[in-house]
C-alpha positions as CSV (number, residue, x, y, z in Angstrom):
1,X,26.9,29.5,57.3
2,X,29.5,27.3,55.8
3,X,29.5,25.4,52.5
4,X,29.5,21.7,53.1
5,X,30.9,18.8,51.0
6,X,27.6,18.4,49.1
7,X,27.2,22.1,48.3
8,X,24.9,23.2,51.0
9,X,24.8,27.1,51.3
10,X,26.2,27.5,47.8
11,X,24.6,28.7,44.6
12,X,26.1,27.6,41.3
13,X,25.4,29.4,38.0
14,X,25.9,27.6,34.7
15,X,26.7,30.5,32.4
16,X,26.3,29.8,28.6
17,X,25.0,31.2,25.4
18,X,21.6,30.4,23.8
19,X,22.5,27.6,21.4
20,X,21.8,23.9,20.9
21,X,25.2,22.7,22.0
22,X,25.1,24.7,25.2
23,X,21.5,23.5,25.9
24,X,22.9,20.0,26.0
25,X,26.2,20.8,27.8
26,X,24.4,22.8,30.5
27,X,22.0,19.9,31.1
28,X,24.9,17.5,31.5
29,X,26.6,20.0,33.8
30,X,23.4,20.4,35.9
31,X,23.0,16.6,36.0
32,X,26.5,16.2,37.3
33,X,25.9,18.8,40.0
34,X,22.6,17.2,41.0
35,X,24.4,13.9,41.5
36,X,27.6,15.0,43.2
37,X,26.7,18.3,44.8
38,X,22.9,17.7,45.5
39,X,22.6,20.4,48.2
40,X,23.8,23.3,45.9
41,X,21.2,25.5,44.4
42,X,21.8,25.5,40.6
43,X,20.7,28.3,38.2
44,X,21.2,29.1,34.6
45,X,22.5,32.4,33.2
46,X,22.0,32.4,29.4
47,X,23.3,35.1,27.1
48,X,20.9,35.8,24.2
49,X,22.3,35.2,20.7
50,X,21.1,35.6,17.1
51,X,19.6,32.1,17.5
52,X,16.0,32.8,18.5
53,X,15.2,29.2,19.3
54,X,14.1,28.6,22.9
55,X,16.5,26.1,24.4
56,X,16.8,25.1,28.0
57,X,13.2,23.8,28.3
58,X,14.5,21.1,30.7
59,X,15.2,23.8,33.3
60,X,11.5,24.7,33.8
61,X,10.6,21.0,34.2
62,X,13.1,20.8,37.0
63,X,12.2,24.1,38.7
64,X,15.6,25.6,37.8
65,X,15.7,29.4,37.4
66,X,16.9,30.4,34.0
67,X,17.9,34.1,33.6
68,X,18.5,35.4,30.1
69,X,20.5,38.5,29.4
70,X,21.8,40.5,26.5
71,X,25.2,41.8,27.6
72,X,27.4,42.4,30.7
73,X,29.5,40.3,33.0
74,X,28.0,37.3,34.7
75,X,28.9,38.7,38.1
76,X,27.4,42.1,37.2
77,X,24.2,40.5,36.0
78,X,23.8,38.3,39.1
79,X,24.6,41.1,41.6
80,X,22.7,43.9,39.9
81,X,19.5,41.8,39.5
82,X,19.9,40.0,42.9
83,X,19.7,36.6,41.3
84,X,21.6,35.1,44.3
85,X,23.2,36.0,47.6
86,X,26.9,35.3,47.9
87,X,28.7,33.0,48.0
88,X,28.2,31.7,44.4
89,X,30.2,29.9,41.8
90,X,29.9,30.6,38.0
91,X,30.9,27.7,35.8
92,X,30.9,27.3,32.0
93,X,28.6,24.6,30.6
94,X,31.5,22.3,29.7
95,X,32.4,21.7,33.4
96,X,31.1,18.7,35.3
97,X,31.2,17.9,39.0
98,X,32.6,14.4,39.2
99,X,32.7,14.2,43.0
100,X,31.7,16.1,46.1
101,X,33.9,18.8,47.6
102,X,37.0,17.7,49.5
103,X,38.6,19.4,52.4
104,X,41.0,21.5,50.2
105,X,38.0,22.9,48.3
106,X,36.0,23.6,51.5
107,X,38.9,25.4,53.1
108,X,39.1,27.7,50.1
109,X,35.3,28.1,49.6
110,X,34.8,28.9,53.2
111,X,37.6,31.5,53.2
112,X,37.1,35.2,52.6
113,X,38.5,35.5,49.1
114,X,36.9,36.0,45.7
115,X,38.6,33.6,43.2
116,X,39.2,33.1,39.5
117,X,39.7,29.4,39.2
118,X,41.4,27.7,36.2
119,X,39.1,26.5,33.4
120,X,36.6,29.3,33.5
121,X,35.2,29.0,37.1
122,X,34.6,32.2,39.1
123,X,33.8,32.3,42.9
124,X,32.5,35.3,44.8
125,X,32.0,35.7,48.5
126,X,30.2,38.2,50.6
127,X,33.1,40.2,51.7
128,X,34.2,43.9,51.8
129,X,37.5,42.8,50.3
130,X,36.9,43.0,46.6
131,X,40.3,41.5,45.8
132,X,40.2,38.6,43.4
133,X,42.8,35.8,43.8
134,X,43.6,33.0,41.4
135,X,43.7,29.3,42.1
136,X,44.8,26.8,39.4
137,X,44.3,23.5,41.3
138,X,40.5,23.3,41.9
139,X,39.4,22.3,38.5
140,X,41.3,20.0,36.2
141,X,41.2,19.2,32.5
142,X,39.6,16.0,31.4
143,X,42.9,14.6,30.0
144,X,44.8,15.0,33.3
145,X,45.2,12.3,35.9
146,X,44.4,14.7,38.7
147,X,41.2,14.2,40.6
148,X,39.2,17.3,41.5
149,X,35.6,18.1,42.2
150,X,35.2,19.8,38.8
151,X,36.5,18.7,35.4
152,X,36.5,20.8,32.3
153,X,36.0,18.9,29.1
154,X,35.6,19.7,25.4
155,X,36.2,17.3,22.6
156,X,38.5,14.4,23.6
157,X,39.5,11.2,21.9
158,X,36.4,9.8,20.0
159,X,34.1,12.2,21.9
160,X,33.1,15.2,19.8
161,X,30.3,17.1,21.6
162,X,28.4,18.3,18.5
163,X,28.3,14.8,17.1
164,X,26.9,13.2,20.3
165,X,24.2,15.6,21.4
166,X,21.4,13.9,19.3
167,X,22.5,10.3,19.5
168,X,20.3,7.8,21.2
169,X,21.5,5.2,23.7
170,X,24.7,4.8,25.7
171,X,27.9,5.0,23.8
172,X,30.5,4.3,26.5
173,X,31.9,1.4,24.5
174,X,32.3,3.6,21.4
175,X,34.4,6.2,23.1
176,X,37.9,5.1,24.2
177,X,38.9,6.8,27.5
178,X,42.4,7.3,28.7
179,X,41.9,8.9,32.1
180,X,39.6,8.4,35.1
181,X,38.2,11.9,34.4
182,X,37.3,11.0,30.8
183,X,35.5,7.9,32.1
184,X,33.6,9.9,34.7
185,X,32.5,12.5,32.0
186,X,31.3,9.7,29.7
187,X,29.5,7.9,32.4
188,X,27.7,11.2,33.5
189,X,27.0,12.1,29.9
190,X,25.3,8.7,29.3
191,X,23.2,8.9,32.4
192,X,22.2,12.5,31.6
193,X,21.4,11.6,28.1
194,X,18.8,9.1,29.3
195,X,17.0,11.7,31.4
196,X,17.0,15.0,29.5
197,X,13.5,14.4,28.1
198,X,11.9,13.2,31.3
């Protein structure tokens, strides 16, 4: 079965650590996936930290599987515990989907290769070929003018993640954006912020 432009037949894991910032970033990432790749199955893979607070309560309210682990590689944890069949993507919490897959993405995702993709994304297929290739064009940084399905962001311009996680109300006008990717991230962040407690 092939992956389609809205993520059908694909599982996406958001891999992060148990901390407040990642609680928020993972939610914004999930929200963007839910909007732009609504057919993908999304799961959380959360590494335990010294912080014993229970974050990610939003996942249970949305029937999202949240797997916690102590150590090991994400791929090893997923495969060993049979958390998903392949193919699957592993993304960090600071990656958002800003549009559906395009033909270039689908050609690669429906190929036979495991991939390490720029900006911390890993893709694994069900293949006897365990070779892992690299692809640097499928996820762009927020400051670039390139347009891709995934955008990796951290702090940019007036947007500092740790300062915005507990603010109320939209702040689009307060953050100056320079690229389309920055505007898409801010728009998705505002929309996600309004829904996290629902």
